[in-house]
DSSP file (Angstrom, degrees, kcal/mol; ACC not computed):
  #  RESIDUE AA STRUCTURE BP1 BP2  ACC     N-H-->O    O-->H-N    N-H-->O    O-->H-N    TCO  KAPPA ALPHA  PHI   PSI    X-CA   Y-CA   Z-CA
    1    1 A M              0   0    0      0, 0.0     2,-0.2     0, 0.0     0, 0.0   0.000 360.0 360.0 360.0 130.2  -21.5   25.2   29.7
    2    2 A K        -     0   0    0      1,-0.1     2,-0.2     2,-0.0     0, 0.0  -0.508 360.0-133.7 -74.6 134.9  -18.5   26.0   31.9
    3    3 A K        -     0   0    0     -2,-0.2     2,-0.9    40,-0.1    42,-0.1  -0.538  12.3-125.4 -85.4 155.1  -17.8   23.6   34.8
    4    4 A D        -     0   0    0     -2,-0.2     2,-0.2    41,-0.0    39,-0.1  -0.809  28.4-165.5-103.0  92.8  -17.0   24.9   38.3
    5    5 A Y        -     0   0    0     -2,-0.9     2,-0.4    37,-0.4    78,-0.2  -0.563   4.6-152.6 -77.4 140.7  -13.7   23.3   39.2
    6    6 A K  E     -a   83   0A   0     76,-2.5    78,-2.9    -2,-0.2     2,-0.4  -0.914   7.4-135.6-115.6 143.6  -12.8   23.5   42.9
    7    7 A V  E     -a   84   0A   0     -2,-0.4     2,-0.4    76,-0.2    78,-0.2  -0.834  21.6-173.8-100.7 132.5   -9.3   23.5   44.3
    8    8 A Y  E     -a   85   0A   0     76,-3.3    78,-3.1    -2,-0.4     2,-0.5  -0.972  20.5-134.3-124.9 140.1   -8.5   21.3   47.3
    9    9 A Y  E     -a   86   0A   0     -2,-0.4    78,-0.2    76,-0.2     2,-0.1  -0.803  32.3-113.9 -88.2 130.7   -5.2   21.1   49.3
   10   10 A Y        -     0   0    0     76,-2.7     2,-0.5    -2,-0.5     9,-0.3  -0.408  30.2-153.5 -59.9 138.4   -4.1   17.6   50.0
   11   11 A I        -     0   0    0      6,-0.2     6,-0.2    97,-0.1   107,-0.1  -0.980   7.6-143.6-120.1 125.4   -4.3   16.9   53.7
   12   12 A D    >   -     0   0    0      4,-3.0     3,-1.9    -2,-0.5    96,-0.0  -0.102  37.0 -86.0 -80.0-177.5   -2.0   14.2   55.2
   13   13 A E  T 3  S+     0   0    0      1,-0.3    -1,-0.1     2,-0.1    -2,-0.0   0.753 128.4  53.0 -61.8 -26.0   -2.8   11.7   58.0
   14   14 A K  T 3  S-     0   0    0      2,-0.1    -1,-0.3     0, 0.0     3,-0.1   0.430 121.2-105.0 -90.5   0.5   -1.7   14.3   60.7
   15   15 A G  S <  S+     0   0    0     -3,-1.9     2,-0.2     1,-0.3    -2,-0.1   0.576  76.1 137.5  87.5  10.2   -4.1   17.0   59.3
   16   16 A N        -     0   0    0      4,-0.0    -4,-3.0     5,-0.0    -1,-0.3  -0.619  46.3-148.3 -90.5 149.6   -1.3   19.0   57.6
   17   17 A S     >  -     0   0    0     -2,-0.2     4,-2.5    -6,-0.2     5,-0.2  -0.902   7.8-168.1-116.2 100.5   -1.5   20.5   54.2
   18   18 A P  H  > S+     0   0    0      0, 0.0     4,-2.2     0, 0.0    -1,-0.1   0.847  86.7  48.3 -59.7 -36.0    2.0   20.5   52.6
   19   19 A V  H  > S+     0   0    0     -9,-0.3     4,-2.7    67,-0.3     5,-0.2   0.933 112.0  48.0 -71.1 -44.6    1.0   22.8   49.7
   20   20 A E  H  > S+     0   0    0    -10,-0.3     4,-2.5     1,-0.2    -1,-0.2   0.912 113.4  48.5 -61.6 -42.4   -0.7   25.4   51.9
   21   21 A E  H  X S+     0   0    0     -4,-2.5     4,-1.1     2,-0.2    -1,-0.2   0.909 111.0  50.9 -63.7 -42.2    2.3   25.4   54.3
   22   22 A Y  H >< S+     0   0    0     -4,-2.2     3,-0.6    -5,-0.2    -2,-0.2   0.945 112.4  45.8 -59.9 -49.0    4.7   25.8   51.4
   23   23 A I  H >< S+     0   0    0     -4,-2.7     3,-1.9     1,-0.2    -2,-0.2   0.924 109.6  54.1 -62.5 -44.7    2.7   28.8   50.0
   24   24 A N  H 3< S+     0   0    0     -4,-2.5    -1,-0.2     1,-0.3    -2,-0.2   0.717 103.3  58.2 -64.6 -20.0    2.3   30.4   53.4
   25   25 A N  T << S+     0   0    0     -4,-1.1    -1,-0.3    -3,-0.6    -2,-0.2   0.388  90.1  93.7 -89.5   3.5    6.1   30.3   53.8
   26   26 A Q  S <  S-     0   0    0     -3,-1.9     5,-0.0    -4,-0.2    -3,-0.0  -0.625  88.9 -92.0 -93.4 154.5    6.8   32.3   50.7
   27   27 A P     >  -     0   0    0      0, 0.0     4,-2.7     0, 0.0     3,-0.3  -0.244  45.0-103.3 -59.2 155.9    7.2   36.1   50.5
   28   28 A V  H  > S+     0   0    0      1,-0.2     4,-2.4     2,-0.2     5,-0.2   0.866 118.7  48.9 -52.8 -48.0    4.0   38.1   49.9
   29   29 A K  H  > S+     0   0    0      1,-0.2     4,-1.8     2,-0.2    -1,-0.2   0.887 113.6  46.9 -64.2 -38.6    4.7   38.9   46.2
   30   30 A E  H  > S+     0   0    0     -3,-0.3     4,-2.6     2,-0.2    -1,-0.2   0.903 110.4  53.2 -69.1 -40.2    5.5   35.3   45.4
   31   31 A R  H  X S+     0   0    0     -4,-2.7     4,-2.8     1,-0.2     5,-0.2   0.920 107.8  51.4 -57.8 -44.8    2.5   34.1   47.3
   32   32 A A  H  X S+     0   0    0     -4,-2.4     4,-2.1     1,-0.2    -1,-0.2   0.907 110.9  47.4 -60.9 -42.8    0.3   36.4   45.2
   33   33 A K  H  X S+     0   0    0     -4,-1.8     4,-2.0     2,-0.2    -1,-0.2   0.906 111.5  50.9 -66.6 -41.1    1.7   35.0   42.0
   34   34 A I  H  X S+     0   0    0     -4,-2.6     4,-2.1     1,-0.2    -2,-0.2   0.944 111.2  47.6 -61.4 -47.8    1.3   31.4   43.2
   35   35 A F  H  X S+     0   0    0     -4,-2.8     4,-2.3     1,-0.2    -1,-0.2   0.880 108.9  55.8 -61.0 -37.3   -2.4   32.0   44.1
   36   36 A G  H  X S+     0   0    0     -4,-2.1     4,-2.2    -5,-0.2    -1,-0.2   0.898 108.1  47.5 -60.7 -40.9   -2.8   33.7   40.7
   37   37 A F  H  X S+     0   0    0     -4,-2.0     4,-2.5     2,-0.2    -1,-0.2   0.867 109.2  53.6 -68.9 -36.5   -1.6   30.6   38.9
   38   38 A I  H  X S+     0   0    0     -4,-2.1     4,-2.3     2,-0.2    -2,-0.2   0.914 110.2  47.3 -64.1 -41.4   -3.9   28.4   41.0
   39   39 A V  H  X S+     0   0    0     -4,-2.3     4,-2.9     2,-0.2     5,-0.2   0.913 110.5  52.5 -63.7 -42.7   -6.8   30.5   40.0
   40   40 A F  H  X S+     0   0    0     -4,-2.2     4,-1.1     2,-0.2    -2,-0.2   0.908 109.9  48.9 -57.8 -44.1   -5.7   30.3   36.4
   41   41 A L  H  <>S+     0   0    0     -4,-2.5     5,-2.6     2,-0.2     6,-0.4   0.914 111.9  48.9 -61.9 -44.1   -5.5   26.5   36.7
   42   42 A Q  H ><5S+     0   0    0     -4,-2.3     3,-1.5     1,-0.2   -37,-0.4   0.920 110.6  49.3 -62.7 -45.2   -9.0   26.5   38.2
   43   43 A E  H 3<5S+     0   0    0     -4,-2.9    -1,-0.2     1,-0.3    -2,-0.2   0.703 107.0  57.7 -68.6 -18.7  -10.4   28.7   35.4
   44   44 A S  T ><5S-     0   0    0     -4,-1.1     3,-1.4    -3,-0.3    -1,-0.3   0.114 120.0-109.0 -97.3  20.1   -8.8   26.4   32.9
   45   45 A D  T < 5S-     0   0    0     -3,-1.5    -3,-0.2     1,-0.3    -2,-0.1   0.816  71.5 -57.6  57.1  34.8  -10.7   23.4   34.2
   46   46 A G  T 3 <S+     0   0    0     -5,-2.6     2,-0.4    -6,-0.1    -1,-0.3   0.598 116.2 100.5  79.3  11.5   -7.6   21.9   35.7
   47   47 A Y    <   +     0   0    0     -3,-1.4     2,-0.4    -6,-0.4    -1,-0.1  -0.969  37.3 164.1-137.1 123.6   -5.6   21.7   32.5
   48   48 A L        -     0   0    0     -2,-0.4     2,-0.1    -3,-0.1    -7,-0.0  -0.981  27.1-133.2-130.1 145.0   -2.9   24.0   31.3
   49   49 A N    >>  -     0   0    0     -2,-0.4     3,-1.4     1,-0.1     4,-1.1  -0.369  49.7 -41.5 -84.9 171.8   -0.3   23.4   28.5
   50   50 A E  T 34 S+     0   0    0      1,-0.3    -1,-0.1     2,-0.2     4,-0.1  -0.454 119.7  35.2 -64.1 144.9    3.4   24.1   28.8
   51   51 A P  T 34 S+     0   0    0      0, 0.0    -1,-0.3     0, 0.0     3,-0.1  -0.986 126.1  43.9 -90.5   1.1    5.0   26.4   29.9
   52   52 A Y  T <4 S+     0   0    0     -3,-1.4    12,-3.2     1,-0.2     2,-0.3   0.815 125.6  11.5 -78.2 -30.4    2.3   26.7   32.7
   53   53 A S  E  <  -B   63   0A   0     -4,-1.1     2,-0.4    10,-0.2    10,-0.2  -0.977  62.6-163.5-146.8 154.7    2.0   23.0   33.4
   54   54 A K  E     -B   62   0A   0      8,-1.7     8,-2.6    -2,-0.3     2,-0.2  -0.999  27.0-114.3-144.4 138.9    3.7   19.8   32.6
   55   55 A H  E     +B   61   0A   0     -2,-0.4     6,-0.2     6,-0.2     3,-0.1  -0.535  34.3 172.9 -69.9 134.5    2.7   16.1   32.7
   56   56 A I  E     -     0   0A   0      4,-2.6     2,-0.3    -2,-0.2     5,-0.2   0.810  57.6 -27.4-107.3 -60.2    4.9   14.3   35.3
   57   57 A K  E >  S-B   60   0A   0      3,-1.4     3,-2.6    45,-0.0    -1,-0.2  -0.929 101.8 -32.4-164.4 135.6    3.6   10.7   35.7
   58   58 A D  T 3  S-     0   0    0     -2,-0.3    -2,-0.1     1,-0.3    -1,-0.0  -0.308 128.7 -17.5  52.7-122.2    0.2    9.0   35.3
   59   59 A K  T 3  S+     0   0    0     -4,-0.1    19,-0.4    -3,-0.1     2,-0.3   0.521 112.6 109.4 -89.4  -5.1   -2.4   11.6   36.3
   60   60 A I  E <   +B   57   0A   0     -3,-2.6    -4,-2.6    17,-0.1    -3,-1.4  -0.557  43.3 179.0 -83.1 131.7    0.1   13.8   38.1
   61   61 A R  E     -BC  55  76A   0     15,-3.0    15,-2.5    -2,-0.3     2,-0.5  -0.795  23.4-127.3-122.6 167.3    1.0   17.2   36.6
   62   62 A E  E     -BC  54  75A   0     -8,-2.6    -8,-1.7    -2,-0.3     2,-0.5  -0.973  10.6-146.9-121.4 119.3    3.3   20.0   37.7
   63   63 A L  E     -BC  53  74A   0     11,-3.4    11,-1.9    -2,-0.5     2,-0.6  -0.757  21.4-148.9 -82.3 127.6    2.1   23.6   37.9
   64   64 A R  E     + C   0  73A   0    -12,-3.2     2,-0.5    -2,-0.5     9,-0.2  -0.883  21.6 173.5-111.6 114.2    5.1   25.8   37.0
   65   65 A I  E     - C   0  72A   0      7,-2.6     7,-2.8    -2,-0.6     2,-0.5  -0.954   9.8-167.5-122.0 111.6    5.4   29.2   38.6
   66   66 A D  E     + C   0  71A   0     -2,-0.5     2,-0.4     5,-0.2     5,-0.2  -0.849   7.1 179.8-101.8 133.6    8.6   31.1   38.0
   67   67 A F  E >   - C   0  70A   0      3,-3.1     3,-2.7    -2,-0.5     2,-0.3  -0.922  63.5 -57.6-134.6 106.7    9.4   34.2   40.1
   68   68 A S  T 3  S-     0   0    0     -2,-0.4    -1,-0.0     1,-0.3     0, 0.0  -0.437 122.3 -19.1  55.2-117.7   12.6   35.9   39.2
   69   69 A R  T 3  S+     0   0    0     -2,-0.3     2,-0.4    -3,-0.1    -1,-0.3   0.479 119.6  97.0 -96.2  -3.3   15.2   33.2   39.8
   70   70 A K  E <   -C   67   0A   0     -3,-2.7    -3,-3.1    21,-0.0     2,-0.6  -0.699  57.5-159.0 -89.9 138.2   12.9   31.0   41.9
   71   71 A R  E     -CD  66  92A   0     21,-0.5    21,-3.6    -2,-0.4     2,-0.3  -0.875   8.9-165.6-119.9  98.2   11.0   28.1   40.3
   72   72 A H  E     -CD  65  91A   0     -7,-2.8    -7,-2.6    -2,-0.6     2,-0.4  -0.611   4.9-168.1 -82.2 140.3    8.0   27.1   42.4
   73   73 A R  E     -CD  64  90A   0     17,-2.6    17,-2.2    -2,-0.3     2,-0.5  -0.998   9.2-170.6-132.4 132.8    6.4   23.7   41.5
   74   74 A I  E     -CD  63  89A   0    -11,-1.9   -11,-3.4    -2,-0.4     2,-0.4  -0.986  15.5-145.9-122.7 121.4    3.1   22.4   42.7
   75   75 A M  E     +CD  62  88A   0     13,-2.6    12,-2.6    -2,-0.5    13,-1.2  -0.703  35.8 150.8 -85.1 135.0    2.2   18.8   41.9
   76   76 A Y  E     -CD  61  86A   0    -15,-2.5   -15,-3.0    -2,-0.4     2,-0.3  -0.927  27.9-159.9-152.1 171.9   -1.5   18.3   41.3
   77   77 A F  E     - D   0  85A   0      8,-1.4     8,-2.8    -2,-0.3     2,-0.4  -0.974  23.9-116.8-153.2 159.7   -4.1   16.2   39.5
   78   78 A T  E     - D   0  84A   0    -19,-0.4     2,-0.3    -2,-0.3     6,-0.2  -0.793  30.5-163.7 -99.0 145.3   -7.8   16.6   38.5
   79   79 A F  E  >  - D   0  83A   0      4,-3.3     4,-2.2    -2,-0.4     3,-0.3  -0.888  32.1 -80.7-128.7 154.8  -10.3   14.3   39.9
   80   80 A T  T  4 S+     0   0    0     -2,-0.3    -1,-0.1     1,-0.2     3,-0.0  -0.124 112.0  47.0 -52.5 150.9  -13.9   13.4   39.0
   81   81 A G  T  4 S-     0   0    0      1,-0.1    -1,-0.2    -3,-0.0   -75,-0.2   0.717 131.0 -74.5  83.8  22.4  -16.5   15.9   40.2
   82   82 A E  T  4 S+     0   0    0     -3,-0.3   -76,-2.5     1,-0.2     2,-0.4   0.915  87.1 151.7  56.9  49.9  -14.4   18.8   38.9
   83   83 A K  E  <  -aD   6  79A   0     -4,-2.2    -4,-3.3   -78,-0.2     2,-0.5  -0.919  34.1-160.8-113.2 138.0  -11.8   18.7   41.7
   84   84 A I  E     -aD   7  78A   0    -78,-2.9   -76,-3.3    -2,-0.4     2,-0.6  -0.981  12.5-159.5-113.6 121.2   -8.2   19.8   41.5
   85   85 A I  E     -aD   8  77A   0     -8,-2.8    -8,-1.4    -2,-0.5     2,-0.8  -0.904   7.2-150.6-108.0 117.7   -6.1   18.3   44.2
   86   86 A L  E     +aD   9  76A   0    -78,-3.1   -76,-2.7    -2,-0.6   -67,-0.3  -0.783  20.4 178.1 -87.2 112.3   -2.8   20.1   45.1
   87   87 A L  E     -     0   0A   0    -12,-2.6     2,-0.3    -2,-0.8   -68,-0.2   0.909  51.4 -18.1 -88.3 -47.3   -0.6   17.3   46.3
   88   88 A S  E     - D   0  75A   0    -13,-1.2   -13,-2.6   -70,-0.1     2,-0.3  -0.969  52.4-151.9-158.2 165.1    2.8   18.8   47.1
   89   89 A A  E     + D   0  74A   0     -2,-0.3     2,-0.3   -15,-0.2   -15,-0.2  -0.993  17.9 157.5-147.3 150.5    5.0   21.8   46.4
   90   90 A F  E     - D   0  73A   0    -17,-2.2   -17,-2.6    -2,-0.3     2,-0.6  -0.979  42.9-102.0-162.1 166.2    8.7   22.6   46.3
   91   91 A T  E     - D   0  72A   0     -2,-0.3     2,-0.4   -19,-0.2   -19,-0.2  -0.894  38.9-134.5 -97.4 121.8   11.3   25.0   44.9
   92   92 A K  E     + D   0  71A   0    -21,-3.6   -21,-0.5    -2,-0.6     5,-0.1  -0.634  32.4 167.0 -81.6 127.1   13.0   23.5   41.8
   93   93 A K        +     0   0    0     -2,-0.4     2,-0.3     3,-0.2    -1,-0.1   0.554  59.5  49.1-116.4 -14.0   16.7   23.9   41.9
   94   94 A I  S    S-     0   0    0      2,-0.2     0, 0.0     1,-0.1     0, 0.0  -0.799  87.1-108.1-123.9 168.0   17.9   21.6   39.2
   95   95 A E  S    S+     0   0    0     -2,-0.3     2,-0.3     2,-0.1    -1,-0.1   0.919 100.4  57.4 -63.0 -46.7   16.8   21.1   35.6
   96   96 A K  S    S-     0   0    0      1,-0.1    -2,-0.2    -3,-0.0    -3,-0.2  -0.638  96.9-105.1 -89.7 143.4   15.0   17.7   36.1
   97   97 A T        -     0   0    0     -2,-0.3    -1,-0.1     1,-0.1    -2,-0.1  -0.514  47.5-109.1 -64.6 123.7   12.2   17.3   38.6
   98   98 A P    >>  -     0   0    0      0, 0.0     4,-1.8     0, 0.0     3,-0.6  -0.266  13.8-133.6 -59.8 138.1   13.7   15.4   41.5
   99   99 A E  H 3> S+     0   0    0      1,-0.2     4,-2.8     2,-0.2     5,-0.2   0.841 106.3  61.9 -58.8 -35.2   12.6   11.8   41.9
  100  100 A K  H 3> S+     0   0    0      1,-0.2     4,-1.9     2,-0.2    -1,-0.2   0.895 105.1  46.3 -58.5 -41.7   12.1   12.4   45.6
  101  101 A E  H <> S+     0   0    0     -3,-0.6     4,-2.1     2,-0.2    -1,-0.2   0.870 111.6  51.0 -71.3 -37.3    9.4   15.1   44.8
  102  102 A I  H  X S+     0   0    0     -4,-1.8     4,-2.4     2,-0.2    -2,-0.2   0.930 111.0  48.7 -63.7 -45.0    7.7   12.8   42.2
  103  103 A N  H  X S+     0   0    0     -4,-2.8     4,-2.7     1,-0.2    -2,-0.2   0.875 108.8  53.5 -63.6 -37.7    7.5   10.0   44.8
  104  104 A K  H  X S+     0   0    0     -4,-1.9     4,-2.4    -5,-0.2    -1,-0.2   0.928 110.4  46.9 -61.8 -44.9    6.1   12.4   47.4
  105  105 A A  H  X S+     0   0    0     -4,-2.1     4,-2.5     2,-0.2    -2,-0.2   0.905 112.1  50.3 -64.1 -41.3    3.4   13.4   45.0
  106  106 A I  H  X S+     0   0    0     -4,-2.4     4,-2.7     2,-0.2    -2,-0.2   0.923 110.7  49.3 -63.0 -44.4    2.6    9.8   44.1
  107  107 A N  H  X S+     0   0    0     -4,-2.7     4,-2.3     1,-0.2    -2,-0.2   0.914 112.7  47.2 -61.1 -42.9    2.4    8.8   47.8
  108  108 A N  H  X S+     0   0    0     -4,-2.4     4,-2.5     2,-0.2    -2,-0.2   0.887 111.2  52.3 -65.8 -38.7    0.1   11.8   48.5
  109  109 A Y  H  X S+     0   0    0     -4,-2.5     4,-2.2     2,-0.2    -2,-0.2   0.939 111.0  46.3 -60.5 -48.7   -2.0   10.8   45.4
  110  110 A N  H  X S+     0   0    0     -4,-2.7     4,-1.5     1,-0.2    -2,-0.2   0.890 112.3  50.7 -63.7 -39.3   -2.3    7.2   46.6
  111  111 A N  H  X S+     0   0    0     -4,-2.3     4,-1.7     1,-0.2    -1,-0.2   0.894 108.1  53.7 -64.6 -39.5   -3.2    8.4   50.1
  112  112 A F  H  < S+     0   0    0     -4,-2.5     4,-0.2     1,-0.2     3,-0.2   0.933 105.2  53.4 -58.8 -46.5   -5.9   10.7   48.6
  113  113 A L  H >< S+     0   0    0     -4,-2.2     3,-0.6     1,-0.2    -1,-0.2   0.853 110.0  48.0 -60.1 -34.3   -7.5    7.8   46.8
  114  114 A I  H 3< S+     0   0    0     -4,-1.5    -1,-0.2     1,-0.2    -2,-0.2   0.842 125.6  29.1 -72.0 -33.6   -7.7    5.8   50.1
  115  115 A N  T >< S+     0   0    0     -4,-1.7     3,-2.0    -3,-0.2    -1,-0.2  -0.056  75.3 132.2-118.7  31.1   -9.2    8.8   51.9
  116  116 A K  G X   +     0   0    0     -3,-0.6     3,-1.9     1,-0.3    -1,-0.1   0.695  59.4  76.2 -63.1 -18.7  -11.1   10.7   49.1
  117  117 A E  G >  S+     0   0    0      1,-0.3     3,-1.3    -3,-0.2    -1,-0.3   0.729  80.8  71.8 -64.5 -19.5  -14.3   11.1   51.2
  118  118 A K  G <  S+     0   0    0     -3,-2.0    -1,-0.3     1,-0.2    -2,-0.2   0.700  95.9  53.3 -64.4 -18.0  -12.4   13.9   53.2
  119  119 A Y  G <         0   0    0     -3,-1.9    -1,-0.2    -4,-0.2    -2,-0.2   0.192 360.0 360.0-106.8  15.3  -12.8   16.0   50.0
  120  120 A D    <         0   0    0     -3,-1.3    -1,-0.2    -4,-0.0    -2,-0.1   0.458 360.0 360.0 -84.1 360.0  -16.6   15.7   49.5
């Protein structure tokens, strides 16, 4: 039986959603492709192999969306209860994932664990 995974945008202490804001600031065609990949992730029960997704650290993975020369990355993890939490997003400009972006995702992950009741 197929599970129904739900996608949630991480919300910070100020009520902002960094991933949602990132996506909304992209051109229409890129936004459509990003949303398509999020749906693909959801339909795949929160797990995709490379080249679509890559393990980063601990439970955190990176959804990889390439559009022409732009490389969009969304950090996420799956959580009990069939939840996919989109933690942070950025445009990748160098070969290696920047440590700053990994740390941002880890901080958002830890904040989520403290406030996970917001996502029930």
